[in-house]
N, C-alpha and C positions, 0 to 999 in steps of 0.2 A: 723388445717383446720376444716371446718364445712362440715358435710354431712347431707343433708335433708332426713328426714324420715317422715312418716305420722304423722302430728301433732307436729313436733319438728325439731329443728336443733341440731344435736349432735356434740359436740366438740371431735375431734379425734387427737391423737398424735402418731407419729411413731418413733421407736428407733431401730437401728440395721438393719441387712440385712439377707436374707436367708429365711428359712421356716417361714411362718407367724403364729404368735401366737396372737390371739385376746383376750384381757383382758378387760372385763367390769369393770367399777368402779362406785361407788356411793358416794365417798367421795373425789373426784378429783384425778388426776393422781399422785399428789405429794406423797401420802402415799406409792404407789407402786414404785415410782422412788426411794424412800428412803429404801424400804425393799427388792425388787427384786435386786439381785446382778448386778453390772455393767457387770461382765463377762458373765452372762447368757443373758443379753440384747444385748451383742455383738454377741453372737452365733446365735441368731434368730432375726426375724423381729417382734418386739413387736408392736402391734397395740392397744393402749389404747382407749377405748370408754367410754366417760362419759355418764351415764344414763340420760334420760330426766329429766329436772328440777334440775340437780346437776352440780356443777362445772361450766363450761362454756356453758353447754347445755341449750337450751330453752325447753319449754313445761312443763308438770306437771307430777309428779309421781302418782298423785291421779288416782285410777282406774286401774293402771298397775298391771301386774302379772309377775312372773318370766318368764312365757311363752311369754308374749307380749314383754318383754325386750329382750328375745332371738331373737324374730323376728326383733327388732330394730338392734341388732348386725348383723343379716343376711343381712339386707338392707345395712349396712355399708360394709360388705364383698363384696356384689355385686357392690356397687358404686365404690369401690377401685379395683375391678377386682382381688381379692386376690387368686382366685382358692380355692382349699380345704385348710382349716385352722385347727389349733388346737385351741380349746376354753379352756382358763384357767381362773378360778376364785377362789379367796380366800374369805373365810367366806361366807356371803350370795351370793356373786357373783359366787360361785361354783354352786349354784342352777341355775343361768342363763346359765352357761356353760353346765350343764347337759341338760337343756331344749333345748339348741342349738343342742346338739347331738341327742336328741330325735326327734326334729321337722325338722331338716335339715341334715339327715345322709349322703346324697350324697355330701354335701358341707363341712362336718366336718370330719377331719381325725382322731380325737381323742379328749377326754375330760380329763382335769386335774383339779380335785377338791381339793382345798387346804384348810384344816381346815374348812371344810364345813360339810354338813349333808347328809345322805341318806334318812332320814325320819324326816322332820322338826317338825312334830307334837310331837315327843318324846324328843326333845332336852332340853327344859326347865326343865322338871321333872328329867331326867337323870342327867343333869349337877348339879342341886340343891342337889340331893341325894348323888352324888359322892363327891361334895365339902364338904358337912357336914361330910362325913365319912373319907375323906382323908386329908383335909387341916389341917396344924398344927395350934396350938393355936395362934402363931404369925401371920400367914397368915390371920386367921379369924379376929384378932384384926385390922390388916391393912385394910382389906376390910370394916369392920364396921366403922373405922375412916374416910376412904375416902367417904363412903356413907353419913356419918353424916356431913362432911364438905360440900358436895354438897347440902344436905338438908338445911344447914344453909344459903346458898345463897338466899333461899326463892325467893322473887320477885325482887332481885337485878337487876338493868337495864343491859341487855345484849341482843344481837340478838338471835333469835331462833337457828341459826347455832352454835353460841358459847355455848348456853345452851346444845344443843345436844351433842357436842363434850365433854363438861365438864361432862355430865351425863355418857357418854361412858368411859371417863377416870376414873370416880369414881369406875368403875367395873374392873379396870385393873388387880387386882390379879386373877380374873377368867380367864384371857386370856393371861397372860404373866408370864413366869418364873421369870423375873425381871420386876416388874411393872414400874420401873423408865424409862424403854425404851419406854413406850407408847407415852408420849407427844412428844419427839423428832421426832418420826415417823410421827406424824400429822403435827406439825410445823405451825398450824394455824387453822382457822375455815372455811372450804370450804363452798361455797355457796350451799344452798339447803339441806345440811345434816340435818338441823333441821326438815325438812319434811320427809326426806328419812328414818331416823332411826325409827320413829313411824310406817311408812308404812311397813318397814322391819319386825318389830315384828309381825304384823298381817299376813303378807304374809308367813313368815316362819312357823307359828304355824299350818297352814293348808296344807303345801306343802308335798305331798306324791307321788313322781313321779313313773311312771310305769317302773322301771329300767329293768324289765325282757324283755321289748320291745326294749331296747337299742341295736342298730346295730353297734355301733362304740366302740372301746376300751376306757375304762375309768380307770384312775389312781386316786385313792383317797388317798391323803397324810394327815394323821391325827397326831395330837400331843397327847402324852399320858396324858398330864396335861391340856388339853383343856376342860374347864367347860362351855364354851359358845356353842360350837358345838362338843359335846363329840363323841368319836370314836364309841361308842355303837350304835349310830343311823344308822350305816351301818350293824349291825348284821342281818343276814338272807338275806342280799342283795348281798353279795359278792360271792355267789355261781354261779351267772350268769357268763358265759364264758367271757363276755366282761369286767367284773368289777374286779379290783384288789385293795385291801386296804393295805397300808403300814403305820405302826405306827412308828413315830420318838419318841424315848424314853426320850429325853431331851427337848421336845418342848411342848408348850401350843398351843395358837391359831395362832401363827405366825411362823411356821417352816421355812418359806422362809428366816427368819433372825436369828432365834434361833438355827437352825442347818443348816446354809447356805451351807456349802460344800456338805453335804449329800443330801440336798434338790436339789441343782443344778445338782448333778450327777443323781438323779432319773429322773428329768425332761429331761435332755439331752438324757438319755438312752431310755426313753419312746418315745420321739419325733423321735429319729433316728430309732427306731424299727418300728414305724408305719407311718413314712413319706411317702407320695405318691411317687411311683416310676415313 
């Protein structure tokens, strides 16, 4: 279904019943359909919202911020009359979920940030330093080989969306314990991702939310081996009463699939603990 917001029509898909969990996406719904477990999507009412200019949504990502995208999510919540919702975002979408909790606390029951950051301005440097110190020689050769293969494509004819996904896949060792899982989870080249990924890089580099002001509970699920959104970006931020960080020791950037049973249990427990009575 489509929901009209200011300046765009957003594509929205719903799956499951019960407590609503709003999930912003910038690479189409398919990635999350393939990585969030079917069991978890049966337990709650997942509401996937494709960000403006991506997937089936109209409009443009140019000029947007994580805060403005959170306001788009809020307009969808109101249009669908969802009541208080949980906002859950993976990777950069975790920033949108956090902004929803900050900007719309009376309408947000809690935030679940999955493999995202607490301070985006620190992510790139921390991830690079940790990778250089921790990656095995084999992992470093694998990354170098994938990056070289992408560079060799040069100006080969392809859409901006395909190029964006292929660039992301070339960095798979930084975000996957098993890099071969990355492509099957994408399964294609979503519309708008070629513009969304460059926008994301600039938006993330300057994102430093005022988490001390957060009035709703926040669960940050981090992967020990995530070099894209390293767990250290939450250091100094988890002392706030509303914020809890849990590190999954066998995961990288996608704990929702890399340690699915543990991840599902954490999400279920958090939502049931903080669900509106």
